[in-house]
N, C-alpha and C positions, 0 to 999 in steps of 0.2 A: 083813274092814275093816281090820284089825291091817295088812294088806299095802298097803292103800291109804294109809292114815296114814304108813308108812316111805318110801313113794314119794315122797310128796307134800314128807318133809321133805328127802328126799336133792335133790329139786329145787329147794327153797329154798336148802340150803346151797351148791348148783352157781350159783344164779344170784347168792348172796354173792361167792362166792370170783371169778366173773366179774367182778364189780363191783370188787373188791380188785386183780384184777389188771390192769384196765384203768385204775385210778387209779395202780398202780404204775408199770404201760409209761410214761403219759404224766409221771409226775414222772423216770423215766429220759430220756425224750426231750427235757424242760425242763433237765435237769443237763446231758446229752451236749450241745444246743445251746449252752448258758452257756459250756461247756470249748471248745467251738470257736471261738466269738467271743472267747474270752480268750486262746488262741494264736494266733490269726490277727492279733490285734490286736499281740501282741506281736512278730510276725514282721513286722509292717508296716514299709516303708521309710517312714521321715518324712524330708521336705526343708524347710528353712527358706529362705526369700526375703531373706536379712540385706541392708537396704540398707546401701550405701557411704556411710561417715561424709563429714561435711561436712569440707572442706580446713580443716586449722589448721598454724600456724607449731610448731614442737617446738626447744624451747630447752634446752639445757644449757650454762649458764655457772656461772662459780666465779670468787670474789675472796679471796685468802687474805693473811694478813700478810705483809709483805715481796714482794708478786709482783703481777706485773699480772693484770688482769682477762682473761679471756678468754670466748666465747662460739662455739658451735657452733650452727649453726643448720640446721633440715631441716624436712622435711614428713612429714606423717604419712600412713598406708595402710591399706588396708582390714586388718583382723585376720585374712582366710582367703586375703588376697592372697599370692601369689608372692613371694617375696623371693629375689634372686639377690645374691651377694656382687660379681658383676661390674657388676651394676647399681646401687651404692651410690652413684655420684656424680650420679645423676639425683634422689636426695633431699635433695642441699645446696641451700641457698638462697643465691644470689650477689648482689652488688649491693645488699644490704641496707644501710638507715640505722642503725647500732647507736650508740644514746648511752647512758653511764653519768654519775651526777651523785652526788656526796660531799655535796651541801648547798651547796658554795661553789663548786667547780668542775666543769664538764661536758667530757668527752671525748668524742670520736667515735671508735668503734674501725677498726681497720683491717683489710680482709680479706687472707688470705695463704693459701697453699694448701702442705701438708705433704704428705710420701710418707710413709706409715706401712702398713707391710709391703705393699708394691706398690700400693696403696689411696691415690689423691688425696683427702685429707680438707680441707677449705674450714674455716678458723677464723679469728673474728674477735678481733683483739688490741688492747687499750688498752695503748700504751706509753707513755702520758703520767699514769698514777696508779698508785700502789702504795698496795695494801691497809694499813689500819691499824686496830687494836683500838679498837672503841668509836665508830667511823663505820657510818653507814648509807649504803647504795650503792642508787640507785633505777636501774633497766634500762629503756631505751624503744627499741622496733625498730619500723622500718615497711618491709615487704618484700610486693610482689605485690599490693597493695592491701589489705595487714593490717596492724594495729596490735597491739602485745602491749606489758604493764609489767608491772614485777614490784619488788620491794623486801626487801631484806636487809641483815644486819647482823653485823658480825665481833665477835662477845662475847669478854670477858677468856679466857685459857687458863687452865684448871686442869690441872696434869700430874699424870701419875701418880707414886706415892712411889718405886715401884722394879719393876725386873721381873727373873726369874730363871728358869731352865730346871729341871726334874725329868726324870731320867733311866729308864730302865727301866720304864715306865708302863705300855707293851705290850710283853709277853713275847714276841711274834711279830714286833717291831722293834727288836731289842735296840739298835741304832745310830743310832735315833732318839729326839728328846726334845721335850717339850712346854713352851710358855712360859707361864709365871705374873705375874700382876702383883697390885700392891697399890695401892688408890686409897683417899685421906682425900677423902669427900666434905663439899662444905659443907652447913652447916645448912639453907640456904634450900632447897626443893624445886624443881626444874626444870632440873635440868640435862641437857644433850643430847651426846651424843659419835658420831663416825664416827671408826674409826681403819681404818688401813693398814698393812701388814709390807712389808719389802724383805729381800732375803738377797742379800749381797754386792753386785753390783754391777746386779740386776735392777732394774726400775722398781717402783714401790710399787702394791700390789695391795690392793684392799680383801677383807676375809672375806666369806664367802657370807652371813653374818647380820653387817653391819658397821656396826649402829647400837645404842645401848644409851640409856636414863634411867635416873634414879635415883630411880624410883618405889618399889623396894622396898629401897634402900639408903641412903634419904636421912640424912646426916648421921653417917654410920658410916665406921668404916676397913673395908675390904671386900678380900679376896683371892679371885682369881678366875683361872680359865684361858683365854688368848685361842688361838684359831686362827690358823695362818699364812693372810695375803691367798692368793687365787686367783682366775687369770683362768676366768671360765666358759665360755670357749670352749675350753677342755681337758677332755678327760675326767678324774673323778675316783676315784681309789679311796678310797670312804671307810673301807677298814681303817686305812689311812696318812694321812688327811686332818688337815690341822692340825698335822701334826709337823714337826721341822727336822731336819736332820741333826748328827751331830758336826763340828765345822769351821767351820761357818755364821757369819758374821758378821750379825746380824739388827739391823734397824732399824723402829721402832716410832712410826709418827706417829700419834699422838693429838690428834682435832681436836674442840674443842667447836665447836657449831652452835644454831640456832635451833629452836625446835619444829617449825615449817612445813619446814624442811629436813630434821629428823628424821622428821618424818610422810612426806614423799616417799620416801625411802629404805625405810622401814619396809614401807610398802604396795607397794612396787615389789619387795622381796626378798621379800615375803611371797607375791607373786603370781607371780613367776618360780620358787619352789619350789614351789608348788604345779601348775605346768603339767604335764600329763598324767595328773592326778588326777582320775576321771569324777566322785568324790564332793565337790570342792572346791566353797566357794560362790564367788560372783563377787565380784571386789572393784574397788573403786574407786580407781585410784592417785591420790594427792593431789598437788596441784599448788600453786604459788604464783603461777602464771603468768596474768596476766588476759589474757581474748582468746586463750589459746592452751595447750598442754601442756610439761609439763618442770618443769624447777627452776633457780632463780637462786640461789645459795645462796653462805653466807660460811663461810670454815675460819681457825680460831684453833688453829696446831696447835703441840704440842710433840713433843720428840722424847726417845727412850730407845735407847741402843745396847748389845747384849752380844755378845760372843763366845764360841758354846760350843766348850768345849774338846774336844780330842781325845779 
């Protein structure tokens, strides 16, 4: 009788183990299936059919104190399209009607062709108008069946107090110096600036981050370093970026601008700086062009020059 009971218990235990084994096997199969699905999903090639953007005029126009207004007028292209510098001419818009009004006088800009580093650039120039502080300028363009409009003003200039250079700030580059500036900001909030620098006889170039506002320094006297302007088409050595050489003649162009002008460069430079970063968020480049893209901006410049001693 005892032997029969032991055999019965063993049979019961075997049945229970068999059930647990089947349950565990089922769980393992489900887990493996989930992993296979996960990894196959990670490795799957995903393609997006990005529609072509609507055709728009792209404006890059400026007017500054004491200078003629000018406008570079081009067409937009798809984000993923192939761009070749030799084909740049096909993007320029020719035979457009470009007009500027200061509220009293209206002029029509003339289209001229300039040779820039072997590339023919089409520019519309208004020889009958000079930028003046305190005036507002309206831009109107008609081209290729499209119409765009924009408005900008030339604000009063608020010059820097002074500029100077600091030596040996980077021990790896003992022959290079960094420029510093001092600015006394007005009490009223809402000052916006874009700067350019020129070394010797070079052209003026903006910094990689070329615009500032007074949100944090409003109403104070503030000292700060200012990077050397840079051509974005050149490769950058970030170890020596922003520095000058002994013997350089540095000219700083400090321009007061409107908020809409500031917003355009702020968003554009942030977008350019995040290119190639897969974790960056999409950013809309702000524009004051109604019916198109780009910028129509006024500059009120002031200048400072310093010669770096040998």
